[in-house]
C-alpha positions as CSV (number, residue, x, y, z in Angstrom):
1,M,119.0,146.5,97.0
2,A,118.8,143.8,99.6
3,G,118.5,146.6,102.1
4,S,115.3,148.2,100.7
5,Y,114.1,145.1,100.2
6,A,114.3,143.9,103.6
7,A,112.7,147.1,105.0
8,L,109.6,146.5,102.6
9,N,109.5,143.1,103.8
10,R,108.8,144.0,107.5
11,E,106.7,146.8,106.3
12,V,104.3,144.1,104.2
13,F,104.2,141.7,107.7
14,D,103.4,144.6,110.0
15,N,100.5,145.8,107.5
16,P,99.6,143.2,105.5
17,K,96.2,144.6,104.1
18,K,98.1,147.6,102.5
19,Y,99.9,145.3,100.5
20,E,97.8,143.3,98.0
21,G,100.8,142.3,96.4
22,R,103.8,143.2,94.3
23,I,106.4,142.6,92.2
24,A,109.8,142.0,93.6
25,R,113.2,141.5,93.7
26,K,115.7,139.6,95.8
27,G,119.6,140.7,96.4
28,G,121.5,139.0,94.3
29,S,119.2,137.7,91.9
30,K,117.7,139.4,88.7
31,K,114.7,137.3,88.6
32,L,111.5,139.1,89.3
33,Y,109.3,137.7,92.2
34,L,105.4,137.8,92.7
35,D,104.7,138.8,96.4
36,F,101.1,138.4,97.7
37,F,99.4,137.5,100.9
38,Y,96.8,134.4,100.6
39,H,95.0,132.9,103.0
40,G,97.4,135.1,105.6
41,I,100.1,133.8,104.3
42,R,102.8,135.2,102.7
43,I,103.5,133.8,98.9
44,E,106.9,134.5,97.4
45,R,107.2,132.5,94.1
46,S,110.1,133.5,91.4
47,T,108.8,134.2,88.0
48,G,111.7,132.7,86.0
49,M,111.8,136.0,84.1
50,D,114.7,138.6,84.3
51,D,114.0,141.9,85.8
52,T,113.5,143.6,81.9
53,P,110.7,146.4,81.1
54,L,109.3,143.6,78.8
55,N,109.1,140.9,81.8
56,R,107.9,143.4,84.1
57,A,104.9,144.2,82.0
58,K,103.9,140.5,82.1
59,V,104.6,139.9,85.6
60,E,102.2,142.9,85.9
61,K,99.6,141.5,84.2
62,L,99.9,137.9,86.1
63,L,99.9,139.7,89.2
64,A,96.7,141.9,88.4
65,A,95.1,138.2,87.2
66,I,95.9,136.8,90.4
67,L,94.8,139.3,92.9
68,E,91.6,139.5,90.6
69,Q,91.2,135.9,91.1
70,K,91.7,136.0,94.7
71,K,89.2,138.9,95.1
72,L,86.7,136.9,93.1
73,G,87.1,133.5,95.3
74,T,88.3,131.9,91.8
75,L,91.9,131.5,92.5
76,E,93.3,127.9,92.7
77,F,96.9,127.5,94.0
78,A,97.6,124.2,93.1
79,K,97.0,124.9,89.6
80,L,98.8,128.4,89.9
81,F,102.3,126.9,91.6
82,P,102.1,123.5,90.7
83,G,105.7,123.3,92.0
84,A,104.7,124.1,95.4
85,S,104.8,121.5,98.3
86,E,101.8,119.1,98.4
87,E,101.7,120.6,102.3
88,E,101.1,123.9,100.6
89,K,99.1,123.0,97.9
90,A,96.7,120.7,100.3
91,F,96.3,123.8,102.7
92,H,95.3,126.4,100.1
93,T,92.9,123.7,98.3
94,R,91.1,123.1,101.6
95,L,90.5,126.8,102.3
96,E,89.4,127.0,98.9
97,H,86.7,124.4,99.5
98,R,88.0,122.4,96.8
99,E,89.0,118.4,96.8
100,Y,92.7,118.2,96.5
101,A,94.2,115.7,94.2
102,P,98.0,115.9,94.4
103,D,99.9,115.8,90.9
104,A,101.7,112.7,90.4
105,R,104.7,114.5,89.6
106,G,104.7,115.5,93.3
107,I,104.8,111.9,95.0
108,T,107.2,109.1,94.5
109,F,106.5,105.6,94.7
110,G,108.6,105.1,97.8
111,D,106.5,108.1,99.6
112,Y,103.3,106.7,98.8
113,V,104.5,103.3,100.1
114,T,105.5,104.3,103.5
115,R,101.9,105.5,103.9
116,W,100.3,102.5,102.2
117,Y,102.4,100.3,104.7
118,G,100.6,102.5,107.7
119,T,96.7,102.5,105.8
120,I,96.2,99.5,103.4
121,W,98.8,96.8,104.3
122,P,97.8,96.1,108.0
123,N,94.0,95.5,106.7
124,F,95.4,92.6,104.4
125,P,93.0,89.8,106.6
126,S,96.2,87.0,105.6
127,H,99.5,87.3,107.7
128,T,101.0,85.2,104.7
129,K,99.7,87.7,102.0
130,R,101.5,90.7,104.2
131,E,104.6,89.0,104.6
132,D,104.5,87.9,100.7
133,Y,103.7,91.3,99.7
134,R,106.4,93.0,102.0
135,S,109.1,90.7,100.6
136,A,108.1,91.7,97.2
137,I,107.8,95.6,98.1
138,D,111.3,95.8,99.9
139,Y,113.1,93.4,97.8
140,W,112.1,94.2,94.1
141,L,109.7,97.5,93.5
142,L,111.4,99.9,96.4
143,P,114.9,99.6,95.0
144,Y,114.1,100.1,91.5
145,F,111.0,102.3,91.9
146,G,111.7,104.2,95.2
147,Q,112.6,107.6,94.2
148,K,110.4,107.7,91.0
149,S,107.1,109.5,90.7
150,F,104.0,108.1,89.7
151,F,104.0,110.2,86.6
152,H,107.3,108.9,85.4
153,I,106.5,105.1,85.7
154,T,105.4,104.5,82.3
155,G,105.7,101.1,80.4
156,I,108.9,101.8,79.0
157,E,110.3,102.1,82.4
158,M,108.1,98.9,83.7
159,Q,110.4,96.9,80.4
160,K,113.5,98.1,82.0
161,F,112.4,97.0,85.5
162,L,111.2,93.5,84.1
163,A,115.0,93.3,82.7
164,T,116.2,93.7,86.3
165,L,114.5,90.9,87.7
166,K,117.1,88.1,87.9
167,H,118.2,86.0,90.9
168,R,120.7,87.7,93.2
169,A,121.9,84.9,95.2
170,G,121.8,81.1,95.1
171,P,122.8,78.6,92.1
172,K,120.6,80.6,89.2
173,V,122.5,84.0,90.2
174,G,122.2,86.3,87.1
175,E,119.5,83.9,85.6
176,P,115.8,85.8,85.1
177,L,113.1,85.0,87.5
178,S,110.8,82.3,86.3
179,R,107.5,83.8,84.5
180,A,105.5,82.9,87.8
181,R,107.6,85.0,90.0
182,V,107.3,88.1,87.9
183,V,103.7,87.9,87.5
184,N,103.8,88.0,91.6
185,V,105.9,90.9,92.0
186,L,103.7,92.8,89.3
187,Q,100.6,91.9,91.1
188,V,102.2,93.6,94.0
189,F,103.0,96.6,91.8
190,K,99.6,96.7,90.8
191,T,98.0,96.7,93.6
192,I,99.7,99.7,94.8
193,W,99.4,101.6,91.4
194,N,95.6,100.7,91.5
195,D,95.5,102.2,95.3
196,A,97.4,105.5,94.6
197,V,95.7,106.3,91.5
198,E,91.9,105.2,93.0
199,E,92.5,107.8,96.1
200,H,94.1,110.6,94.3
201,R,92.0,110.2,91.3
202,W,94.7,110.0,88.7
203,T,93.8,109.7,85.0
204,L,97.3,108.0,84.5
205,T,97.7,105.1,81.6
206,D,98.5,101.7,83.3
207,P,102.2,101.1,82.7
208,C,101.2,97.3,82.8
209,R,98.6,97.4,80.0
210,S,100.9,95.8,77.2
211,L,103.9,94.0,79.4
212,K,102.4,90.6,78.7
213,K,104.3,90.1,75.8
214,H,107.5,91.3,78.0
215,L,107.1,88.6,80.0
216,P,109.5,85.4,80.6
217,K,107.9,82.3,78.6
218,K,106.3,79.7,80.3
219,R,108.3,77.2,81.0
220,K,107.3,73.6,80.3
221,K,106.3,71.6,83.5
222,V,108.4,69.0,84.2
223,V,106.4,66.8,87.1
224,E,108.8,64.0,88.6
225,V,107.3,61.1,90.5
226,F,109.1,58.7,93.1
227,R,109.6,55.3,91.8
228,F,108.4,52.4,94.2
229,H,111.9,51.3,95.6
230,E,113.0,54.9,95.7
231,W,110.1,55.8,98.1
232,G,110.8,52.9,100.2
233,A,114.5,53.8,100.7
234,I,113.4,57.3,101.5
235,I,110.9,55.9,104.3
236,E,113.9,53.7,105.5
237,A,116.1,56.0,105.9
238,M,113.7,59.0,107.6
239,E,113.6,59.7,110.8
240,L,111.1,57.1,112.7
241,Y,109.2,60.2,114.0
242,Y,108.2,61.7,110.8
243,R,107.5,58.4,108.8
244,P,104.0,58.6,109.4
245,V,103.1,61.7,108.0
246,A,105.5,61.0,104.9
247,K,103.5,57.9,104.3
248,L,99.9,59.7,104.6
249,M,101.4,62.4,101.8
250,V,101.9,59.7,99.6
251,L,98.7,57.6,100.0
252,T,96.4,61.2,100.2
253,G,98.2,63.5,98.0
254,M,97.9,65.7,100.5
255,I,100.5,68.5,101.0
256,A,102.8,69.8,104.3
257,S,100.2,72.5,104.8
258,E,97.3,70.6,105.0
259,L,98.8,67.8,107.1
260,A,99.9,70.4,109.7
261,A,96.1,71.5,110.2
262,L,94.9,68.3,110.5
263,K,92.9,67.6,114.0
264,K,90.7,64.7,115.2
265,T,87.5,66.5,114.4
266,H,88.5,66.6,110.8
267,I,88.4,62.7,111.0
268,R,84.4,61.6,110.7
269,D,82.3,59.3,109.1
270,G,84.6,57.3,107.3
271,F,86.4,60.2,105.9
272,L,89.4,62.5,106.4
273,Y,88.2,65.7,106.1
274,V,90.9,68.2,104.3
275,E,89.4,71.7,105.0
276,Q,92.3,73.9,106.6
277,S,96.0,74.7,106.0
278,I,98.5,76.0,108.1
279,V,101.4,78.2,106.2
280,R,104.0,80.1,107.9
281,G,102.5,79.4,111.6
282,E,99.0,80.8,110.7
283,E,96.1,78.3,110.4
284,S,93.8,79.3,107.7
285,D,90.1,78.1,106.5
286,S,91.4,79.2,102.7
287,L,93.1,76.4,100.9
288,K,95.0,76.9,97.6
289,T,91.7,77.0,95.7
290,E,88.1,76.1,96.5
291,Y,88.7,72.5,95.1
292,R,91.2,71.9,97.5
293,Q,88.4,71.5,100.2
294,R,87.7,67.5,99.9
295,R,87.0,64.6,101.9
296,I,89.4,61.4,101.4
297,P,88.2,57.6,102.1
298,L,89.5,56.3,105.0
299,T,91.4,52.8,103.8
300,R,93.2,50.6,106.2
301,A,96.3,52.1,105.6
302,I,95.5,55.6,106.2
303,T,93.2,54.6,109.2
304,G,96.2,53.0,110.7
305,I,98.4,55.9,110.4
306,L,95.6,58.3,111.8
307,E,95.1,56.0,115.1
308,Q,98.5,56.2,115.8
309,A,98.9,59.9,115.5
310,T,95.7,60.3,117.4
311,T,96.9,58.2,120.2
312,I,100.2,60.4,120.6
313,A,98.7,63.6,120.0
314,T,98.8,65.6,123.0
315,G,97.5,68.7,121.8
316,E,94.7,69.6,119.0
317,Y,96.6,68.8,116.0
318,L,97.2,65.4,114.9
319,F,101.1,65.8,113.5
320,T,103.8,68.4,115.1
321,M,107.5,68.4,115.0
322,E,109.4,66.4,117.5
323,N,109.9,68.7,119.9
324,G,106.0,69.7,119.7
325,A,106.3,72.8,117.7
326,T,103.5,73.5,115.1
327,F,104.4,71.2,111.9
328,T,105.6,73.5,109.3
329,A,106.6,72.3,105.4
330,E,109.8,74.4,105.7
331,K,111.1,72.6,108.7
332,F,110.1,69.3,107.6
333,Q,111.7,70.2,104.1
334,R,114.7,71.3,105.7
335,R,115.5,69.6,108.8
336,V,113.9,66.0,108.2
337,W,113.2,65.7,104.3
338,T,116.8,66.8,102.8
339,R,118.6,64.4,104.8
340,A,116.5,61.6,104.4
341,L,117.1,61.8,100.5
342,A,120.5,62.4,100.7
343,K,120.9,59.2,103.2
344,A,118.8,57.3,101.0
345,G,121.1,58.2,97.9
346,V,117.8,59.5,96.0
347,K,117.9,62.6,93.8
348,Y,116.5,65.3,95.5
349,R,113.1,66.3,95.1
350,K,110.9,68.5,96.9
351,P,108.2,67.1,99.0
352,Y,105.7,68.4,96.9
353,T,106.9,65.4,94.7
354,T,104.7,63.2,97.0
355,R,101.3,64.9,95.7
356,H,102.3,64.1,92.3
357,T,103.6,60.7,93.3
358,F,99.9,60.0,94.6
359,A,98.5,60.8,91.3
360,A,100.5,58.9,89.5
361,W,100.4,56.1,91.2
362,A,97.1,55.8,91.6
363,L,96.8,56.2,87.9
364,A,99.2,53.2,87.7
365,I,96.7,50.5,89.7
366,R,94.2,52.0,87.2
367,T,92.0,54.4,89.4
368,D,89.2,56.0,88.0
369,Q,90.3,59.4,86.7
370,N,87.2,61.1,87.9
371,R,88.1,59.9,91.4
372,V,91.6,61.0,91.2
373,V,90.7,64.4,90.1
374,N,88.0,64.5,93.4
375,L,90.8,62.9,95.9
376,M,93.5,65.8,94.9
377,G,90.7,68.4,94.8
378,H,91.4,69.8,91.1
379,A,88.9,71.7,89.2
380,S,89.0,69.2,86.0
381,K,90.7,66.3,84.1
382,Q,92.9,68.7,82.3
383,M,95.9,68.1,85.3
384,I,95.3,64.5,85.1
385,Y,95.7,64.2,81.1
386,E,98.6,66.6,80.4
387,V,100.7,66.4,83.6
388,Y,100.3,62.8,85.3
389,G,98.9,60.6,82.7
390,R,102.5,60.3,81.0
391,Y,103.9,58.6,84.1
392,V,101.4,55.6,84.2
393,E,103.3,53.7,81.4
394,G,106.6,54.0,83.4
395,L,105.1,52.6,87.0
396,E,103.7,49.8,85.3
397,K,106.0,47.6,87.0
398,D,105.5,49.1,90.3
399,R,101.9,48.5,90.1
400,L,101.1,45.3,92.5
401,K,103.5,46.7,94.7
402,I,101.8,50.1,94.7
403,L,98.3,48.3,95.2
404,A,99.2,46.5,98.2
405,Y,100.8,49.9,99.5
406,F,97.6,51.4,98.8
407,G,95.4,48.5,99.8
408,R,92.9,47.1,97.8
409,D,90.1,49.0,99.6
410,F,91.9,51.9,98.1
411,K,90.4,51.2,94.6
412,R,86.8,50.1,96.6
413,G,86.4,53.5,98.1
414,S,83.9,56.3,96.8
């Protein structure tokens, strides 16, 4: 059987026009095969049926239908052979003058991401966003979804994925990620999912449509602030070079990434304009929200720090690391901040606590709440009422010291 098949195989190749198609068997197999030419390519496909008289009659009808469709130009290769390779289906579909949409069963998440990295990802305007996406994809998404086809990524599969989102290292190892971090990972997934669905015109059900009820519960936001004596101890323990920038954080409510981007041109007309930030070494005109672009009145305390920085600065930025490198929140926190709090014997809190401290201190000295909203770059009073307001009573005993630290012209500013 094998020899006769090989001989006929050669004859078919030598005389393709003579053989429109045939039913064949291969040596060692009991299955019936379709054997025909299409677009100059020999197509051999197993029918999965054993060679019996009844099955042969069925396959003969199938072959006759295929050859008739081929003659009429109505044959759709991708529909006839859904298990063929994506390359084969794309090749024949183009020659059929149709648009090819690969089956969602045939494309894995990992394969698509590989191509997505080369076509979509580089177009993200922000370097920070690109790296955030790559981190979520490589660390969380690819290990779980890499070998799964888009067709098999369902709502149930997403619930299983959520259960795996736990800290893999550090003091919280084994604990579930926070709701905010889970949402960020899902946002990256949804971006890739939507790109794939749109590109291939799939009509798949969104697997994230019902995930909200399965997300971790929101944790009650606990905002801590420094008491005046704690702040004094931290400044005293901090390296002299970095004291001005730390003081400016508490005096203005600015965060490290905003301070890193400050230039002499941002000081004008009696105000300090907050217009840019530097995150991971990349300068951006976009702040956290549109309200974060703001202007801060120059008090005597703030002016003194800025004048000193202007005198010392040798480049365009007012503040740098001591070695002249770009000032970054990460380096400041790791190299300066952590050491200062440890030396001062103060309970560790992140540098962002200085922003919370500014708000709480401003309220403690009875600054108008609308003014605090504007100085911090919030959209409304909600944050002031719900988060910072509760700290005013605890800071009452520090009120006069805070007022002296901010300066009485702080309350007169507009």
